[in-house]
C-alpha positions as CSV (number, residue, x, y, z in Angstrom):
1,M,78.2,7.0,4.5
2,P,75.3,4.6,5.1
3,V,74.0,4.4,8.6
4,E,73.2,1.0,9.7
5,T,70.3,0.4,12.1
6,I,69.3,-2.8,13.9
7,I,65.5,-3.3,13.9
8,T,63.3,-5.7,15.8
9,V,59.4,-6.3,15.8
10,M,57.2,-8.9,17.4
11,A,53.7,-9.3,16.9
12,N,50.7,-11.6,16.7
13,D,51.4,-13.5,13.5
14,R,49.3,-12.6,10.4
15,V,50.0,-12.8,6.7
16,G,51.8,-9.9,5.4
17,I,54.0,-8.6,8.2
18,I,57.2,-9.0,6.1
19,A,55.9,-7.1,3.5
20,E,54.6,-4.3,5.5
21,V,57.8,-4.0,7.4
22,T,60.0,-4.2,4.2
23,E,57.7,-1.4,2.2
24,S,58.3,0.7,5.2
25,L,62.0,0.4,5.5
26,S,62.1,0.6,1.6
27,A,60.1,3.9,1.6
28,L,62.7,5.5,3.9
29,G,65.5,4.6,1.7
30,G,66.6,1.7,3.9
31,N,68.3,-1.4,2.3
32,I,68.2,-4.8,4.3
33,N,71.8,-6.5,4.8
34,E,70.3,-9.3,7.1
35,L,67.3,-10.7,8.1
36,S,66.0,-13.3,10.6
37,Q,62.5,-14.2,11.3
38,T,60.4,-16.8,13.1
39,V,57.1,-17.4,14.5
40,M,56.8,-18.9,17.8
41,R,53.6,-20.0,19.3
42,S,51.8,-17.6,17.0
43,Y,54.2,-14.7,17.8
44,F,55.9,-13.3,14.8
45,T,59.4,-12.1,15.4
46,I,62.0,-10.4,13.2
47,I,65.5,-8.7,13.6
48,L,66.8,-6.8,10.8
49,S,70.0,-5.2,9.7
50,V,69.1,-2.0,7.7
51,S,71.4,0.3,5.8
52,F,70.1,4.1,5.3
53,P,71.9,6.4,2.8
54,T,71.4,9.2,5.1
55,P,70.3,9.3,8.8
56,V,66.9,8.3,9.6
57,S,65.7,8.9,13.2
58,H,65.0,6.0,15.5
59,D,61.2,7.8,15.8
60,Q,60.8,7.9,11.9
61,I,61.5,4.3,11.9
62,R,59.5,3.0,14.6
63,S,56.4,5.2,13.2
64,A,56.8,4.0,9.5
65,I,56.6,0.4,10.7
66,E,53.8,0.8,13.3
67,S,51.6,2.5,10.8
68,K,51.4,-0.6,8.9
69,G,49.4,-2.3,11.6
70,Q,46.5,-1.6,14.2
71,A,47.5,0.8,17.2
72,G,49.8,-1.3,19.4
73,E,49.8,-4.3,17.2
74,L,53.5,-4.1,16.3
75,L,56.4,-4.0,18.8
76,V,59.2,-2.0,17.4
77,S,62.7,-1.7,18.8
78,V,65.6,0.2,16.8
79,K,69.2,0.3,17.8
80,D,72.2,2.0,16.0
81,Y,74.5,-1.0,14.8
82,Q,77.9,-0.7,16.5
83,K,80.6,-3.3,15.1
84,S,81.9,-4.9,17.9
85,R,85.7,-5.0,18.3
86,V,86.1,-8.2,19.1
87,P,84.3,-10.8,16.7
88,A,82.1,-13.2,18.8
89,S,82.3,-15.9,16.3
90,V,85.9,-17.3,15.4
91,G,86.4,-20.8,13.9
92,E,84.6,-22.9,11.6
93,R,80.6,-23.1,11.8
94,F,78.9,-27.0,12.9
95,I,75.3,-27.9,13.5
96,L,74.6,-29.5,16.7
97,T,71.4,-31.4,17.0
98,A,70.1,-32.7,20.4
99,R,66.8,-34.6,20.7
100,G,65.1,-37.0,23.5
101,I,62.6,-36.7,26.2
102,D,62.0,-32.9,27.5
103,Q,63.1,-31.9,31.2
104,P,63.8,-28.6,32.8
105,G,67.4,-27.5,32.1
106,I,68.3,-28.8,28.8
107,I,68.9,-25.5,27.2
108,R,71.0,-24.2,30.3
109,R,73.0,-27.5,30.2
110,I,74.1,-27.4,26.7
111,S,74.5,-23.6,26.5
112,S,76.6,-23.8,29.7
113,Y,78.6,-26.4,28.2
114,L,79.2,-24.7,25.0
115,A,80.0,-21.3,26.9
116,N,82.7,-22.9,28.8
117,K,84.3,-24.5,25.7
118,N,84.4,-20.8,24.1
119,I,82.1,-22.0,21.2
120,N,79.6,-19.5,20.3
121,I,76.0,-20.2,19.3
122,E,75.3,-18.3,16.2
123,D,71.7,-19.6,15.6
124,C,69.4,-21.5,18.0
125,Y,66.0,-23.5,17.6
126,A,64.4,-25.4,20.6
127,H,61.2,-27.1,20.2
128,V,59.2,-29.4,22.6
129,E,56.3,-31.7,21.1
130,G,54.7,-33.5,23.6
131,E,57.6,-35.1,25.7
132,L,59.8,-34.9,22.8
133,F,62.5,-31.9,22.7
134,V,64.4,-31.0,19.7
135,M,67.4,-28.4,19.6
136,I,69.2,-27.6,16.4
137,L,72.2,-25.1,16.8
138,E,74.6,-23.5,14.6
139,V,77.8,-23.0,16.6
140,A,81.4,-21.5,15.7
141,I,83.9,-24.1,17.1
142,P,87.4,-22.3,17.5
143,T,90.0,-23.2,15.2
144,G,92.2,-26.0,16.7
145,W,89.6,-27.9,18.5
146,D,89.7,-31.8,18.0
147,V,86.1,-32.0,16.6
148,R,86.1,-35.9,17.3
149,Q,86.3,-35.4,20.9
150,L,84.1,-32.9,21.3
151,Q,81.7,-34.9,19.4
152,L,82.5,-37.5,22.2
153,D,82.2,-34.9,25.2
154,L,78.8,-34.0,23.5
155,E,77.5,-37.3,23.2
156,S,78.6,-38.1,26.9
157,L,76.5,-34.9,28.1
158,G,73.6,-35.6,26.0
159,G,73.7,-39.1,27.8
160,E,73.7,-37.9,31.3
161,I,70.5,-35.6,30.4
162,G,68.7,-38.3,28.2
163,L,69.3,-36.9,24.7
164,T,71.2,-37.9,21.8
165,A,73.5,-35.1,20.1
166,H,75.2,-35.2,17.0
167,L,77.6,-32.7,15.9
168,Q,78.4,-32.3,11.9
169,H,80.4,-29.3,9.9
170,E,77.9,-27.0,8.1
171,N,79.2,-28.2,4.6
172,I,77.7,-31.6,5.1
């Protein structure tokens, strides 16, 4: 039975990190189930779900990946995957965008609002350029919600903090 592991890697960005990480995992017999990667302010980050046909120690995984970089270059974390008994995301997926003038507390206000409505954030991107703040979220809205009313509520919240907010189904 395959052993599933969650692996994260962070480093100063440079060409070839994904190739090196995936080569290391392949050499250990790993199969990548999921992967999410981004570069933020010149920092490379990646999180992977990897299945191994036989158990591989965390130290073996860490060493295999770290050996691809300079000493101390790749910060690697390894954790055994444990399936949650309660799914975090129940409902339909929607995309929420917010845009406006940057100010402290925007992400806190939006994420708190969503949490209070039991809406799970599955993916989130936020960026400030000059004074412009942009946030794009993929959210799971519980079945039964009045999406039109939720859109109105989000527009109202956005207005309170100087943002335009738009909610649309992922299947636009």
